[in-house]
C-alpha positions, 0 to 999 in steps of 0.5 A: 496445520492445515492452511487455506491460502486464498487469493494466490497467484503463481508468484505467491506459490513459488515463495510460500512453497518454502514453508515447511511442516504445514499443509498449504492448500492454494485457492485462487479466489479472494476470501469473501462471504461466498468463498469462505465455505472453502475453508471449512475444515482448515486450521488457519487461513492465510489472506492478502490486503484485498481479502474481505474479513468482515463479520459475516466472513469471520463468523463462517471461518470460526464456525468451520473450524478456523482459529488463525488468520494469517495475513501475508502483508503488513496492513490488517485494516480489512479485518474486523478486529473486534469480531475476530477477538469475540470469535476467539480468532488470532490474527497475525501479519508480516509487519516488515517485509521490505521498507526499501521496496515500497520507498523505492517505488515511491521514488520511481513514481516521482521520477516518472511523473516529473520527467515524463518518462512514459511519454518519452518512451512512447515518442522514441518508439514512434520515432518522435524525438521532440522534447516539447511537453517533456519539461521537468524540474530538478529535485535538488533543492525541492521540499519533500513532505513525508507523512509518516516516520516509520521504517518505510518513511525513513527509507524514503527519506534517505533516498530523497536526501540523496537527491539533495532535497529539503525534508519535512515530516509530520507524525504523532510519534517522532523518532530520533532516526527520522529527526536526524534527516528531517524536520518535524512540523505540523501537518499544516506546515507540511502542506504549506511548504512541501513541493512534493508530499509522500504518504507513509502512514497506516490507515486509521480513523485519524488518517482516513482521507487525510488528503481532502479538499481542505488539505489540498487548499493549503497546499502549494499550487502544482504540488505533487502527491504520492501514495504507496501506503493505503488508498483510503488516505486520499479522498479521490473525488477531492484529488480529482477536483484538485487535478482539474483546477491545477492545485495538484500538479501531479498525482502518483498512486500505487494504491486506491481506496476502491482497489479490492475490486480492481487490483491484482487481476487481469481485467484487460477485457473488462469494462471499468465500472468504477467511474471515479477510477476511470476519470483518474486515468484520463489525466496525463499528469496521473500515474497509477500502478496496481499495488506493486510497491511491495513486489520485490524478490526480497519482499516476497521472500521475507513475507513467506519466511515471516508467514511460516514463522507465524504458522510455527508459533501458533502451532506451538501454542503461542498466541502473542508476539510482535507479529500477532495483533490479536 
């Protein structure tokens, strides 16, 4: 098949070149209404989390001969699924690439925020070895609330269990693996008891702005909130208000609800136009990384492998399976 691979970086090409039997054309631009004509004559497009796959884009793709949208990521909330189905476009994804990568990144955010590692490193580089302002707390004995008990939530639970934390979890679909490590509770109970809250759930209508002004009011003063899942889980304006009031003591983000126009590109010579994001960066107790939780050698290799398998399956005429969502 002829595949237009949008939104590609050097590291994408290095891994996707392992896919055999298909003609891959790499396109650096994001997929959107302006760049969709570049897919004219291709059988499939391969896309990422910040590509736009709305009605206008999907219509152009279908009219240009595209029959498959192969997402090289787990999430597909940026795909207008009813439109894709109406147009007869199949959609596949990579549901699991490395739960450990994302879970470990969440733990790294916690450790950095708690022990002020960036500030300490910068001080030492300037020959300042004072400890004022670097006070942290023992993770041992703290209550960690985990939202979502899938593979990533489970991997994160095992890490925090190793620190000696008490684990609470909320999920509408409990499973025995997580139940062996954590106590299932309601969202409200988790908000009330947790010292640290880490989000590991998908972005759905029911989870959109899960962290909002009301949920923050129910949390412990000074709570630490970590999000390595989807930006839309957090109402950013509400969490900024929580940071200003001290209700939120620490915030670690690897995702942001308006990240599509920011992340994955070098904007060091640009002026940030997003005032909300710019405000976030002014807080000393906020740590933001640019959606790099997935970014390990193992995860990229798995993404390439499963993407190749999805293309192979579609070429054989298969339109369903665990990785196909439409």
